[in-house]
LOTOR-211419 format. One line per 2 residues: number of its first residue (from 1); their letters; for each residue x, y, z of C-alpha. Coordinates in nm, 3 decimals, decimal comma. Example, Ala and Ser with C-alpha at 12.3 -4.5 7.8 and 13.67 -1.06 7.14 Angstrom:
<atoms>
1 = as = 1,230 -0,450 0,780; 1,367 -0,106 0,714
</atoms>
This chain:
<atoms>
1 = ma = 12,498 6,415 14,577; 12,685 6,103 14,466
3 = gp = 12,563 5,769 14,590; 12,764 5,463 14,691
5 = as = 12,765 5,328 14,335; 12,963 5,625 14,203
7 = gs = 13,236 5,563 14,460; 13,266 5,199 14,363
9 = tr = 13,284 5,297 13,995; 13,576 5,531 14,066
11 = et = 13,745 5,255 14,264; 13,699 5,011 13,976
13 = dr = 13,841 5,266 13,731; 14,142 5,326 13,956
15 = tg = 14,197 4,952 14,002; 14,177 4,893 13,626
17 = rt = 14,431 5,168 13,560; 14,664 5,020 13,821
19 = dr = 14,631 4,675 13,665; 14,700 4,807 13,314
21 = tg = 15,000 5,022 13,406; 15,175 4,968 13,738
23 = kv = 15,118 4,596 13,780; 15,199 4,513 13,419
25 = sa = 15,530 4,703 13,444; 15,614 4,532 13,773
27 = yg = 15,542 4,186 13,629; 15,774 4,256 13,334
29 = rg = 16,055 4,375 13,561; 15,993 4,076 13,787
31 = gv = 16,054 3,826 13,509; 15,698 3,718 13,425
33 = pv = 15,733 3,616 13,057; 15,370 3,673 12,952
35 = cl = 15,096 3,876 13,117; 14,730 3,822 13,025
37 = lp = 14,493 4,101 13,122; 14,120 4,070 13,048
39 = dm = 13,944 4,404 13,008; 13,573 4,374 13,074
41 = ee = 13,504 4,735 12,968; 13,670 4,686 12,629
43 = qa = 13,539 4,327 12,598; 13,890 4,220 12,500
45 = aa = 14,198 4,053 12,641; 14,546 4,203 12,621
47 = vf = 14,859 3,989 12,609; 15,191 4,143 12,704
49 = rr = 15,518 3,962 12,619; 15,840 4,041 12,801
51 = sp = 16,145 4,148 12,602; 16,507 4,064 12,691
53 = qr = 16,524 4,411 12,856; 16,272 4,285 13,115
55 = iy = 15,994 4,513 12,994; 15,681 4,428 12,801
57 = gp = 15,669 4,519 12,434; 15,354 4,620 12,248
59 = rl = 15,043 4,446 12,367; 14,835 4,218 12,149
61 = tt = 14,466 4,288 12,206; 14,203 4,033 12,103
63 = pf = 13,828 4,092 12,127; 13,636 3,840 12,337
65 = ge = 13,502 3,564 12,115; 13,818 3,532 11,904
67 = pl = 14,110 3,295 11,972; 14,368 3,455 12,196
69 = ri = 14,727 3,397 12,085; 14,954 3,355 12,385
71 = pk = 15,324 3,349 12,283; 15,598 3,114 12,400
73 = pf = 15,687 2,984 12,651; 15,316 2,894 12,669
75 = gc = 15,242 2,895 12,295; 14,867 2,836 12,296
77 = ap = 14,549 2,993 12,160; 14,260 2,946 12,404
79 = gt = 13,910 3,058 12,310; 13,760 3,369 12,464
81 = rv = 13,392 3,293 12,413; 13,173 3,500 12,642
83 = qd = 12,920 3,284 12,823; 12,568 3,404 12,883
85 = pa = 12,534 3,454 13,262; 12,165 3,362 13,237
87 = g = 12,228 3,017 13,135
</atoms>
């Protein structure tokens, strides 16, 4: 018999899939020029840049700990260092 934790894991998986597919597509169609999506499971951040056709092109994935290159109109490279939650 599955416990409460297994239900929350499925919900997290479903939410992550929605964030990576449906929401990203909607943001591109809505005119958001750059979408940043951290992925805690993959320990990486994905950057999506909108094309003139109002869709996002290929994503740029950067592992946590490396500089993340965010394209124009923002044009910056913030760090993605993972902090130790213990201190």
